[in-house]
C-alpha positions as CSV (number, residue, x, y, z in Angstrom):
1,M,-15.3,3.8,-48.5
2,L,-15.8,7.3,-47.1
3,R,-18.8,7.8,-49.3
4,A,-20.5,4.7,-48.0
5,L,-19.8,5.8,-44.3
6,I,-21.4,9.2,-45.0
7,K,-24.3,7.6,-46.7
8,F,-24.9,5.3,-43.9
9,C,-24.8,8.0,-41.3
10,V,-27.2,10.2,-43.3
11,E,-29.7,7.3,-44.0
12,R,-29.5,6.1,-40.4
13,R,-29.5,9.4,-38.6
14,L,-31.4,8.3,-35.4
15,A,-29.2,5.2,-34.9
16,V,-26.0,7.3,-35.3
17,L,-27.3,10.1,-33.0
18,V,-28.2,7.5,-30.4
19,T,-24.9,5.8,-30.6
20,T,-23.1,9.1,-30.3
21,A,-25.1,10.0,-27.3
22,L,-24.4,6.8,-25.6
23,I,-20.7,7.1,-26.2
24,A,-20.7,10.7,-24.9
25,L,-22.6,9.5,-21.8
26,Y,-20.2,6.7,-21.2
27,G,-17.3,9.2,-21.5
28,I,-18.9,11.6,-19.0
29,K,-19.5,8.8,-16.6
30,S,-15.9,7.7,-16.7
31,Y,-14.6,11.0,-16.3
32,L,-16.8,11.5,-13.2
33,D,-15.7,8.1,-11.8
34,T,-11.9,8.9,-12.1
35,P,-10.4,9.6,-8.7
36,I,-8.7,12.8,-8.4
37,E,-6.2,13.7,-5.6
38,A,-5.9,17.4,-4.8
39,Y,-2.5,16.8,-3.3
40,P,-1.0,13.7,-4.7
41,D,1.6,11.9,-2.3
42,V,5.1,12.3,-4.1
43,T,7.2,11.2,-1.1
44,N,9.4,8.2,-1.5
45,Y,8.2,5.1,0.3
46,Q,10.4,4.0,3.1
47,V,10.3,0.9,5.5
48,N,11.7,0.8,8.9
49,V,12.5,-2.6,10.4
50,I,12.2,-3.1,14.1
51,A,14.5,-5.9,15.3
52,Q,16.5,-6.9,18.2
53,M,20.1,-7.1,17.5
54,P,22.2,-7.3,20.8
55,G,25.4,-5.1,20.7
56,L,24.1,-2.7,18.2
57,A,23.0,0.9,18.7
58,P,19.4,1.8,17.3
59,E,21.0,4.0,14.6
60,E,23.3,1.1,13.4
61,I,20.1,-1.3,13.2
62,E,18.3,1.3,11.3
63,R,21.2,1.9,8.9
64,Q,21.6,-1.7,8.3
65,L,17.9,-2.7,7.8
66,T,16.2,0.4,6.3
67,I,15.1,-0.6,2.7
68,P,14.7,2.0,-0.1
69,L,11.4,1.5,-1.7
70,R,12.2,3.4,-5.0
71,E,14.0,0.2,-6.1
72,P,12.0,-3.0,-7.1
73,S,11.6,-5.5,-4.4
74,L,9.1,-7.6,-2.4
75,F,8.8,-4.9,0.3
76,R,8.0,-2.2,-2.3
77,Q,5.3,-4.6,-3.8
78,V,3.7,-5.3,-0.3
79,A,3.9,-1.6,0.7
80,H,2.6,-0.2,-2.7
81,D,-0.3,-2.8,-3.2
82,R,-1.1,-2.9,0.6
83,R,-1.6,-6.6,0.3
84,P,0.1,-9.3,2.5
85,F,2.6,-11.9,1.1
86,N,2.8,-15.4,2.4
87,G,4.8,-18.0,0.7
88,P,8.3,-19.1,-0.5
89,A,10.9,-16.5,-0.3
90,P,11.6,-15.2,-3.8
91,S,15.1,-14.2,-5.0
92,D,15.1,-10.5,-4.2
93,R,18.0,-8.4,-3.6
94,W,16.7,-6.3,-0.6
95,L,15.1,-9.4,0.9
96,G,18.4,-11.2,0.8
97,H,19.9,-8.0,2.4
98,V,17.4,-8.2,5.3
99,L,17.6,-11.9,5.8
100,G,21.4,-11.7,5.7
101,R,21.2,-9.0,8.5
102,I,18.8,-10.7,10.7
103,G,20.6,-14.0,10.3
104,R,19.3,-17.5,11.5
105,F,17.1,-17.8,8.4
106,Q,16.4,-21.3,7.3
107,S,12.7,-21.1,6.7
108,H,11.0,-22.2,3.4
109,G,8.5,-19.4,3.6
110,I,8.2,-15.9,4.8
111,A,5.2,-13.5,5.6
112,L,5.0,-9.8,5.0
113,L,1.9,-7.9,6.2
114,P,1.5,-4.2,5.5
115,L,0.3,-2.0,8.4
116,V,-2.1,0.5,6.7
117,A,-3.3,3.7,8.2
118,H,-5.1,6.5,6.2
119,R,-4.6,4.4,3.0
120,E,-0.8,4.4,3.5
121,T,1.5,1.6,4.4
122,I,3.3,2.8,7.6
123,A,4.9,-0.4,8.5
124,I,5.5,-4.0,7.2
125,V,5.4,-6.9,9.6
126,F,8.0,-9.6,8.7
127,G,7.6,-13.3,10.0
128,D,9.2,-16.5,9.3
129,N,9.6,-19.8,11.0
130,P,13.4,-20.3,11.6
131,E,13.2,-23.0,14.3
132,S,11.0,-25.6,12.4
133,G,11.8,-24.3,8.9
134,R,8.2,-24.7,7.9
135,E,6.3,-22.0,6.1
136,P,4.1,-19.7,8.1
137,G,0.7,-21.2,8.4
138,N,-2.8,-19.6,8.5
139,L,-2.1,-15.9,8.9
140,E,-5.7,-14.7,8.7
141,P,-5.8,-14.1,12.6
142,L,-2.4,-12.1,12.3
143,E,-3.7,-10.2,9.2
144,V,-7.0,-9.1,11.2
145,F,-4.9,-8.0,14.2
146,V,-2.6,-6.0,11.9
147,Q,-5.6,-4.4,10.2
148,Q,-7.1,-3.5,13.6
149,A,-3.7,-1.9,14.6
150,G,-3.9,0.4,11.5
151,I,-7.5,1.4,12.5
152,A,-6.4,2.0,16.1
153,L,-3.6,4.3,14.7
154,E,-6.0,6.0,12.6
155,N,-8.3,6.6,15.5
156,V,-5.2,8.1,17.5
157,F,-4.3,10.3,14.8
158,L,-7.9,11.6,14.6
159,Q,-8.2,12.0,18.3
160,K,-5.0,14.2,18.4
161,K,-6.3,16.3,15.5
162,L,-9.5,16.8,17.4
163,Q,-7.7,17.6,20.7
164,A,-5.7,20.2,18.8
165,A,-8.8,21.9,17.4
166,E,-10.4,21.8,20.8
167,D,-7.4,23.4,22.3
168,K,-7.2,26.0,19.6
169,D,-10.9,26.8,20.2
170,R,-10.5,27.3,24.0
171,A,-7.4,29.4,23.2
172,S,-9.4,31.8,20.9
173,L,-12.3,32.2,23.5
174,R,-9.9,33.5,26.2
């Protein structure tokens, strides 16, 4: 078997060299196309829920509704994938926790929309339809609004950086 392979390679040198060169070029292209992060993000994901709960201090609301994203959940999936979820509420430990804290949940569907700035989920917008119990309808306008909010936040962050750099330059000229 090995002798036949060697004989084939010797007899058809040009075909073997061309094939080897193509494989090497594909490998180099794949290597160059692989994204590399100089400083990979190693922080844990965290979701903060903003809710109105009469009679509770903000710290108490945060303690009751903050969801750890190191455990599998629908919130983790939306935050990690940066894609919205709209549909029937799956059986999920942390989703059940949030719905139990919010109360009044009788809807057949929920919507989770990630607010993304600088390619990072910084918030998740939660929505349901508890009065009618129907699934949330077309969310495309709300998705566009949330995307625009993320872009606006990116602009604010960049303006603050620019202002800080200008202030530093002015201080160094004095």
